[in-house]
PQR file of N, CA, C, O and H, with PARSE charges and radii, in Angstrom:
ATOM      1  N   ASP A   1     -18.632 -13.280  17.551 -0.4000 1.5000
ATOM      2  CA  ASP A   1     -19.798 -13.610  16.745 -0.0000 2.0000
ATOM      3  C   ASP A   1     -20.727 -14.532  17.537  0.5500 1.7000
ATOM      4  O   ASP A   1     -20.277 -15.416  18.267 -0.5500 1.4000
ATOM      5  N   VAL A   2     -21.999 -14.311  17.380 -0.4000 1.5000
ATOM      6  CA  VAL A   2     -22.985 -15.149  18.049 -0.0000 2.0000
ATOM      7  C   VAL A   2     -23.472 -16.195  17.060  0.5500 1.7000
ATOM      8  O   VAL A   2     -23.954 -15.870  15.974 -0.5500 1.4000
ATOM      9  H   VAL A   2     -22.365 -13.593  16.787  0.4000 1.0000
ATOM     10  N   VAL A   3     -23.340 -17.449  17.450 -0.4000 1.5000
ATOM     11  CA  VAL A   3     -23.835 -18.533  16.610 -0.0000 2.0000
ATOM     12  C   VAL A   3     -25.240 -18.884  17.079  0.5500 1.7000
ATOM     13  O   VAL A   3     -25.443 -19.185  18.255 -0.5500 1.4000
ATOM     14  H   VAL A   3     -22.948 -17.713  18.332  0.4000 1.0000
ATOM     15  N   HIS A   4     -26.197 -18.847  16.184 -0.4000 1.5000
ATOM     16  CA  HIS A   4     -27.580 -19.138  16.547 -0.0000 2.0000
ATOM     17  C   HIS A   4     -27.819 -20.643  16.460  0.5500 1.7000
ATOM     18  O   HIS A   4     -27.920 -21.211  15.373 -0.5500 1.4000
ATOM     19  H   HIS A   4     -26.031 -18.602  15.229  0.4000 1.0000
ATOM     20  N   LEU A   5     -27.906 -21.267  17.617 -0.4000 1.5000
ATOM     21  CA  LEU A   5     -28.130 -22.701  17.685 -0.0000 2.0000
ATOM     22  C   LEU A   5     -29.490 -22.965  18.301  0.5500 1.7000
ATOM     23  O   LEU A   5     -30.030 -22.110  19.004 -0.5500 1.4000
ATOM     24  H   LEU A   5     -27.824 -20.805  18.500  0.4000 1.0000
ATOM     25  N   PRO A   6     -30.054 -24.145  18.044 -0.5600 1.5000
ATOM     26  CA  PRO A   6     -31.248 -24.521  18.796  0.2800 2.0000
ATOM     27  C   PRO A   6     -30.970 -24.424  20.288  0.5500 1.7000
ATOM     28  O   PRO A   6     -29.859 -24.704  20.738 -0.5500 1.4000
ATOM     29  N   TYR A   7     -31.967 -24.032  21.044 -0.4000 1.5000
ATOM     30  CA  TYR A   7     -31.775 -23.686  22.451 -0.0000 2.0000
ATOM     31  C   TYR A   7     -31.117 -24.814  23.235  0.5500 1.7000
ATOM     32  O   TYR A   7     -30.169 -24.572  23.982 -0.5500 1.4000
ATOM     33  H   TYR A   7     -32.870 -23.804  20.679  0.4000 1.0000
ATOM     34  N   LEU A   8     -31.602 -26.037  23.078 -0.4000 1.5000
ATOM     35  CA  LEU A   8     -31.083 -27.136  23.892 -0.0000 2.0000
ATOM     36  C   LEU A   8     -29.608 -27.382  23.620  0.5500 1.7000
ATOM     37  O   LEU A   8     -28.840 -27.635  24.548 -0.5500 1.4000
ATOM     38  H   LEU A   8     -32.372 -26.234  22.472  0.4000 1.0000
ATOM     39  N   TYR A   9     -29.211 -27.311  22.369 -0.4000 1.5000
ATOM     40  CA  TYR A   9     -27.816 -27.557  22.044 -0.0000 2.0000
ATOM     41  C   TYR A   9     -26.938 -26.413  22.521  0.5500 1.7000
ATOM     42  O   TYR A   9     -25.822 -26.635  22.992 -0.5500 1.4000
ATOM     43  H   TYR A   9     -29.836 -27.105  21.616  0.4000 1.0000
ATOM     44  N   ALA A  10     -27.438 -25.188  22.399 -0.4000 1.5000
ATOM     45  CA  ALA A  10     -26.695 -24.043  22.912 -0.0000 2.0000
ATOM     46  C   ALA A  10     -26.536 -24.162  24.418  0.5500 1.7000
ATOM     47  O   ALA A  10     -25.471 -23.867  24.959 -0.5500 1.4000
ATOM     48  H   ALA A  10     -28.345 -25.008  22.016  0.4000 1.0000
ATOM     49  N   PHE A  11     -27.596 -24.595  25.096 -0.4000 1.5000
ATOM     50  CA  PHE A  11     -27.537 -24.755  26.546 -0.0000 2.0000
ATOM     51  C   PHE A  11     -26.509 -25.813  26.924  0.5500 1.7000
ATOM     52  O   PHE A  11     -25.766 -25.640  27.890 -0.5500 1.4000
ATOM     53  H   PHE A  11     -28.462 -24.835  24.656  0.4000 1.0000
ATOM     54  N   THR A  12     -26.462 -26.902  26.173 -0.4000 1.5000
ATOM     55  CA  THR A  12     -25.508 -27.973  26.458 -0.0000 2.0000
ATOM     56  C   THR A  12     -24.083 -27.480  26.283  0.5500 1.7000
ATOM     57  O   THR A  12     -23.222 -27.764  27.117 -0.5500 1.4000
ATOM     58  H   THR A  12     -27.065 -27.043  25.389  0.4000 1.0000
ATOM     59  N   ILE A  13     -23.821 -26.740  25.203 -0.4000 1.5000
ATOM     60  CA  ILE A  13     -22.486 -26.198  24.972 -0.0000 2.0000
ATOM     61  C   ILE A  13     -22.096 -25.260  26.104  0.5500 1.7000
ATOM     62  O   ILE A  13     -20.968 -25.309  26.595 -0.5500 1.4000
ATOM     63  H   ILE A  13     -24.520 -26.509  24.526  0.4000 1.0000
ATOM     64  N   ASN A  14     -23.031 -24.402  26.521 -0.4000 1.5000
ATOM     65  CA  ASN A  14     -22.746 -23.499  27.633 -0.0000 2.0000
ATOM     66  C   ASN A  14     -22.457 -24.285  28.905  0.5500 1.7000
ATOM     67  O   ASN A  14     -21.594 -23.890  29.688 -0.5500 1.4000
ATOM     68  H   ASN A  14     -23.948 -24.363  26.122  0.4000 1.0000
ATOM     69  N   SER A  15     -23.159 -25.383  29.122 -0.4000 1.5000
ATOM     70  CA  SER A  15     -22.931 -26.203  30.309 -0.0000 2.0000
ATOM     71  C   SER A  15     -21.547 -26.836  30.280  0.5500 1.7000
ATOM     72  O   SER A  15     -20.891 -26.951  31.315 -0.5500 1.4000
ATOM     73  H   SER A  15     -23.860 -25.704  28.485  0.4000 1.0000
ATOM     74  N   LEU A  16     -21.104 -27.244  29.101 -0.4000 1.5000
ATOM     75  CA  LEU A  16     -19.780 -27.840  28.995 -0.0000 2.0000
ATOM     76  C   LEU A  16     -18.691 -26.835  29.358  0.5500 1.7000
ATOM     77  O   LEU A  16     -17.633 -27.209  29.863 -0.5500 1.4000
ATOM     78  H   LEU A  16     -21.637 -27.151  28.260  0.4000 1.0000
ATOM     79  N   ARG A  17     -18.958 -25.564  29.097 -0.4000 1.5000
ATOM     80  CA  ARG A  17     -17.984 -24.526  29.418 -0.0000 2.0000
ATOM     81  C   ARG A  17     -18.061 -24.089  30.872  0.5500 1.7000
ATOM     82  O   ARG A  17     -17.179 -23.381  31.358 -0.5500 1.4000
ATOM     83  H   ARG A  17     -19.817 -25.260  28.687  0.4000 1.0000
ATOM     84  N   ASN A  18     -19.114 -24.508  31.569 -0.4000 1.5000
ATOM     85  CA  ASN A  18     -19.387 -23.999  32.912 -0.0000 2.0000
ATOM     86  C   ASN A  18     -18.918 -25.033  33.926  0.5500 1.7000
ATOM     87  O   ASN A  18     -19.601 -26.027  34.172 -0.5500 1.4000
ATOM     88  H   ASN A  18     -19.830 -25.083  31.174  0.4000 1.0000
ATOM     89  N   TYR A  19     -17.732 -24.791  34.521 -0.4000 1.5000
ATOM     90  CA  TYR A  19     -17.111 -25.807  35.359 -0.0000 2.0000
ATOM     91  C   TYR A  19     -17.746 -25.930  36.727  0.5500 1.7000
ATOM     92  O   TYR A  19     -17.458 -26.893  37.438 -0.5500 1.4000
ATOM     93  H   TYR A  19     -17.177 -23.983  34.322  0.4000 1.0000
ATOM     94  N   ASP A  20     -18.615 -24.979  37.141 -0.4000 1.5000
ATOM     95  CA  ASP A  20     -19.282 -25.164  38.422 -0.0000 2.0000
ATOM     96  C   ASP A  20     -20.563 -25.989  38.279  0.5500 1.7000
ATOM     97  O   ASP A  20     -21.301 -26.169  39.247 -0.5500 1.4000
ATOM     98  H   ASP A  20     -18.849 -24.196  36.564  0.4000 1.0000
ATOM     99  N   THR A  21     -20.824 -26.489  37.063 -0.4000 1.5000
ATOM    100  CA  THR A  21     -21.877 -27.475  36.860 -0.0000 2.0000
ATOM    101  C   THR A  21     -21.224 -28.846  36.974  0.5500 1.7000
ATOM    102  O   THR A  21     -20.276 -29.148  36.249 -0.5500 1.4000
ATOM    103  H   THR A  21     -20.224 -26.343  36.276  0.4000 1.0000
ATOM    104  N   SER A  22     -21.725 -29.669  37.877 -0.4000 1.5000
ATOM    105  CA  SER A  22     -21.083 -30.968  38.087 -0.0000 2.0000
ATOM    106  C   SER A  22     -21.266 -31.853  36.865  0.5500 1.7000
ATOM    107  O   SER A  22     -22.244 -31.719  36.129 -0.5500 1.4000
ATOM    108  H   SER A  22     -22.495 -29.424  38.467  0.4000 1.0000
ATOM    109  N   GLN A  23     -20.314 -32.761  36.655 -0.4000 1.5000
ATOM    110  CA  GLN A  23     -20.395 -33.675  35.521 -0.0000 2.0000
ATOM    111  C   GLN A  23     -21.648 -34.541  35.611  0.5500 1.7000
ATOM    112  O   GLN A  23     -22.264 -34.856  34.593 -0.5500 1.4000
ATOM    113  H   GLN A  23     -19.520 -32.870  37.252  0.4000 1.0000
ATOM    114  N   TYR A  24     -22.020 -34.921  36.825 -0.4000 1.5000
ATOM    115  CA  TYR A  24     -23.208 -35.766  36.977 -0.0000 2.0000
ATOM    116  C   TYR A  24     -24.452 -35.048  36.482  0.5500 1.7000
ATOM    117  O   TYR A  24     -25.251 -35.625  35.745 -0.5500 1.4000
ATOM    118  H   TYR A  24     -21.519 -34.665  37.652  0.4000 1.0000
ATOM    119  N   ASN A  25     -24.619 -33.793  36.883 -0.4000 1.5000
ATOM    120  CA  ASN A  25     -25.804 -33.052  36.461 -0.0000 2.0000
ATOM    121  C   ASN A  25     -25.811 -32.855  34.954  0.5500 1.7000
ATOM    122  O   ASN A  25     -26.868 -32.921  34.327 -0.5500 1.4000
ATOM    123  H   ASN A  25     -23.970 -33.325  37.482  0.4000 1.0000
ATOM    124  N   LEU A  26     -24.648 -32.613  34.367 -0.4000 1.5000
ATOM    125  CA  LEU A  26     -24.571 -32.454  32.915 -0.0000 2.0000
ATOM    126  C   LEU A  26     -24.965 -33.759  32.225  0.5500 1.7000
ATOM    127  O   LEU A  26     -25.721 -33.750  31.254 -0.5500 1.4000
ATOM    128  H   LEU A  26     -23.789 -32.559  34.877  0.4000 1.0000
ATOM    129  N   ASP A  27     -24.448 -34.881  32.733 -0.4000 1.5000
ATOM    130  CA  ASP A  27     -24.805 -36.174  32.156 -0.0000 2.0000
ATOM    131  C   ASP A  27     -26.304 -36.413  32.255  0.5500 1.7000
ATOM    132  O   ASP A  27     -26.925 -36.884  31.301 -0.5500 1.4000
ATOM    133  H   ASP A  27     -23.834 -34.888  33.522  0.4000 1.0000
ATOM    134  N   GLN A  28     -26.890 -36.090  33.412 -0.4000 1.5000
ATOM    135  CA  GLN A  28     -28.328 -36.278  33.589 -0.0000 2.0000
ATOM    136  C   GLN A  28     -29.112 -35.401  32.622  0.5500 1.7000
ATOM    137  O   GLN A  28     -30.132 -35.827  32.079 -0.5500 1.4000
ATOM    138  H   GLN A  28     -26.386 -35.708  34.187  0.4000 1.0000
ATOM    139  N   TYR A  29     -28.640 -34.180  32.408 -0.4000 1.5000
ATOM    140  CA  TYR A  29     -29.317 -33.278  31.475 -0.0000 2.0000
ATOM    141  C   TYR A  29     -29.309 -33.869  30.068  0.5500 1.7000
ATOM    142  O   TYR A  29     -30.331 -33.870  29.382 -0.5500 1.4000
ATOM    143  H   TYR A  29     -27.812 -33.834  32.849  0.4000 1.0000
ATOM    144  N   ILE A  30     -28.150 -34.372  29.641 -0.4000 1.5000
ATOM    145  CA  ILE A  30     -28.037 -34.943  28.298 -0.0000 2.0000
ATOM    146  C   ILE A  30     -28.940 -36.167  28.176  0.5500 1.7000
ATOM    147  O   ILE A  30     -29.613 -36.343  27.160 -0.5500 1.4000
ATOM    148  H   ILE A  30     -27.319 -34.371  30.197  0.4000 1.0000
ATOM    149  N   VAL A  31     -28.959 -37.013  29.206 -0.4000 1.5000
ATOM    150  CA  VAL A  31     -29.837 -38.188  29.189 -0.0000 2.0000
ATOM    151  C   VAL A  31     -31.291 -37.759  29.059  0.5500 1.7000
ATOM    152  O   VAL A  31     -32.051 -38.358  28.298 -0.5500 1.4000
ATOM    153  H   VAL A  31     -28.412 -36.870  30.032  0.4000 1.0000
ATOM    154  N   ASN A  32     -31.682 -36.724  29.798 -0.4000 1.5000
ATOM    155  CA  ASN A  32     -33.064 -36.251  29.735 -0.0000 2.0000
ATOM    156  C   ASN A  32     -33.404 -35.738  28.344  0.5500 1.7000
ATOM    157  O   ASN A  32     -34.500 -35.987  27.841 -0.5500 1.4000
ATOM    158  H   ASN A  32     -31.065 -36.237  30.416  0.4000 1.0000
ATOM    159  N   VAL A  33     -32.473 -35.024  27.717 -0.4000 1.5000
ATOM    160  CA  VAL A  33     -32.714 -34.522  26.361 -0.0000 2.0000
ATOM    161  C   VAL A  33     -32.903 -35.688  25.400  0.5500 1.7000
ATOM    162  O   VAL A  33     -33.822 -35.680  24.581 -0.5500 1.4000
ATOM    163  H   VAL A  33     -31.582 -34.822  28.125  0.4000 1.0000
ATOM    164  N   ILE A  34     -32.033 -36.691  25.500 -0.4000 1.5000
ATOM    165  CA  ILE A  34     -32.129 -37.847  24.611 -0.0000 2.0000
ATOM    166  C   ILE A  34     -33.452 -38.575  24.838  0.5500 1.7000
ATOM    167  O   ILE A  34     -34.113 -38.981  23.882 -0.5500 1.4000
ATOM    168  H   ILE A  34     -31.286 -36.697  26.166  0.4000 1.0000
ATOM    169  N   GLU A  35     -33.840 -38.742  26.116 -0.4000 1.5000
ATOM    170  CA  GLU A  35     -35.096 -39.432  26.401 -0.0000 2.0000
ATOM    171  C   GLU A  35     -36.285 -38.676  25.834  0.5500 1.7000
ATOM    172  O   GLU A  35     -37.228 -39.291  25.338 -0.5500 1.4000
ATOM    173  H   GLU A  35     -33.303 -38.412  26.892  0.4000 1.0000
ATOM    174  N   LYS A  36     -36.255 -37.336  25.901 -0.4000 1.5000
ATOM    175  CA  LYS A  36     -37.355 -36.547  25.339 -0.0000 2.0000
ATOM    176  C   LYS A  36     -37.419 -36.719  23.826  0.5500 1.7000
ATOM    177  O   LYS A  36     -38.502 -36.833  23.251 -0.5500 1.4000
ATOM    178  H   LYS A  36     -35.489 -36.836  26.305  0.4000 1.0000
ATOM    179  N   GLU A  37     -36.238 -36.738  23.178 -0.4000 1.5000
ATOM    180  CA  GLU A  37     -36.221 -36.922  21.725 -0.0000 2.0000
ATOM    181  C   GLU A  37     -36.736 -38.311  21.362  0.5500 1.7000
ATOM    182  O   GLU A  37     -37.490 -38.462  20.401 -0.5500 1.4000
ATOM    183  H   GLU A  37     -35.358 -36.646  23.644  0.4000 1.0000
ATOM    184  N   LEU A  38     -36.333 -39.325  22.123 -0.4000 1.5000
ATOM    185  CA  LEU A  38     -36.808 -40.678  21.852 -0.0000 2.0000
ATOM    186  C   LEU A  38     -38.307 -40.787  22.075  0.5500 1.7000
ATOM    187  O   LEU A  38     -39.002 -41.465  21.319 -0.5500 1.4000
ATOM    188  H   LEU A  38     -35.720 -39.203  22.904  0.4000 1.0000
ATOM    189  N   ALA A  39     -38.810 -40.123  23.110 -0.4000 1.5000
ATOM    190  CA  ALA A  39     -40.250 -40.159  23.378 -0.0000 2.0000
ATOM    191  C   ALA A  39     -41.029 -39.515  22.238  0.5500 1.7000
ATOM    192  O   ALA A  39     -42.155 -39.915  21.942 -0.5500 1.4000
ATOM    193  H   ALA A  39     -38.246 -39.572  23.725  0.4000 1.0000
ATOM    194  N   THR A  40     -40.424 -38.517  21.600 -0.4000 1.5000
ATOM    195  CA  THR A  40     -41.085 -37.835  20.494 -0.0000 2.0000
ATOM    196  C   THR A  40     -41.191 -38.741  19.273  0.5500 1.7000
ATOM    197  O   THR A  40     -42.224 -38.759  18.604 -0.5500 1.4000
ATOM    198  H   THR A  40     -39.509 -38.192  21.841  0.4000 1.0000
ATOM    199  N   ILE A  41     -40.125 -39.498  18.976 -0.4000 1.5000
ATOM    200  CA  ILE A  41     -40.134 -40.346  17.783 -0.0000 2.0000
ATOM    201  C   ILE A  41     -40.650 -41.748  18.077  0.5500 1.7000
ATOM    202  O   ILE A  41     -40.887 -42.521  17.149 -0.5500 1.4000
ATOM    203  H   ILE A  41     -39.286 -39.483  19.520  0.4000 1.0000
ATOM    204  N   ASN A  42     -40.828 -42.090  19.349 -0.4000 1.5000
ATOM    205  CA  ASN A  42     -41.197 -43.455  19.719 -0.0000 2.0000
ATOM    206  C   ASN A  42     -42.488 -43.939  19.063  0.5500 1.7000
ATOM    207  O   ASN A  42     -42.516 -45.067  18.571 -0.5500 1.4000
ATOM    208  H   ASN A  42     -40.636 -41.462  20.103  0.4000 1.0000
ATOM    209  N   PRO A  43     -43.564 -43.138  19.032 -0.5600 1.5000
ATOM    210  CA  PRO A  43     -44.791 -43.624  18.364  0.2800 2.0000
ATOM    211  C   PRO A  43     -44.543 -44.012  16.914  0.5500 1.7000
ATOM    212  O   PRO A  43     -45.096 -45.001  16.434 -0.5500 1.4000
ATOM    213  N   PHE A  44     -43.716 -43.240  16.211 -0.4000 1.5000
ATOM    214  CA  PHE A  44     -43.394 -43.564  14.826 -0.0000 2.0000
ATOM    215  C   PHE A  44     -42.615 -44.872  14.754  0.5500 1.7000
ATOM    216  O   PHE A  44     -42.888 -45.713  13.896 -0.5500 1.4000
ATOM    217  H   PHE A  44     -43.266 -42.436  16.601  0.4000 1.0000
ATOM    218  N   VAL A  45     -41.651 -45.046  15.645 -0.4000 1.5000
ATOM    219  CA  VAL A  45     -40.841 -46.263  15.646 -0.0000 2.0000
ATOM    220  C   VAL A  45     -41.711 -47.480  15.952  0.5500 1.7000
ATOM    221  O   VAL A  45     -41.554 -48.531  15.330 -0.5500 1.4000
ATOM    222  H   VAL A  45     -41.430 -44.363  16.342  0.4000 1.0000
ATOM    223  N   GLN A  46     -42.626 -47.340  16.906 -0.4000 1.5000
ATOM    224  CA  GLN A  46     -43.493 -48.469  17.257 -0.0000 2.0000
ATOM    225  C   GLN A  46     -44.362 -48.890  16.075  0.5500 1.7000
ATOM    226  O   GLN A  46     -44.671 -50.071  15.920 -0.5500 1.4000
ATOM    227  H   GLN A  46     -42.754 -46.486  17.411  0.4000 1.0000
ATOM    228  N   ASP A  47     -44.755 -47.934  15.246 -0.4000 1.5000
ATOM    229  CA  ASP A  47     -45.581 -48.262  14.086 -0.0000 2.0000
ATOM    230  C   ASP A  47     -44.828 -49.126  13.078  0.5500 1.7000
ATOM    231  O   ASP A  47     -45.453 -49.785  12.247 -0.5500 1.4000
ATOM    232  H   ASP A  47     -44.505 -46.974  15.371  0.4000 1.0000
ATOM    233  N   LEU A  48     -43.500 -49.133  13.139 -0.4000 1.5000
ATOM    234  CA  LEU A  48     -42.713 -49.915  12.194 -0.0000 2.0000
ATOM    235  C   LEU A  48     -42.691 -51.395  12.565  0.5500 1.7000
ATOM    236  O   LEU A  48     -42.337 -52.232  11.734 -0.5500 1.4000
ATOM    237  H   LEU A  48     -42.993 -48.597  13.814  0.4000 1.0000
ATOM    238  N   TYR A  49     -43.062 -51.728  13.791 -0.4000 1.5000
ATOM    239  CA  TYR A  49     -42.985 -53.116  14.240 -0.0000 2.0000
ATOM    240  C   TYR A  49     -44.342 -53.795  14.213  0.5500 1.7000
ATOM    241  O   TYR A  49     -44.451 -54.971  14.562 -0.5500 1.4000
ATOM    242  H   TYR A  49     -43.350 -51.049  14.466  0.4000 1.0000
TER
END
């Protein structure tokens, strides 16, 4: 069965299964995703202060 996930999360899951992807690169990818999400909500968060 194919589970339809948002692209980034599906990509992350596939990366976890892919052992020829180094752990460092996977960690960097996750950090980049988190930073992009934070950058998206950051203007809203700044308005709270």
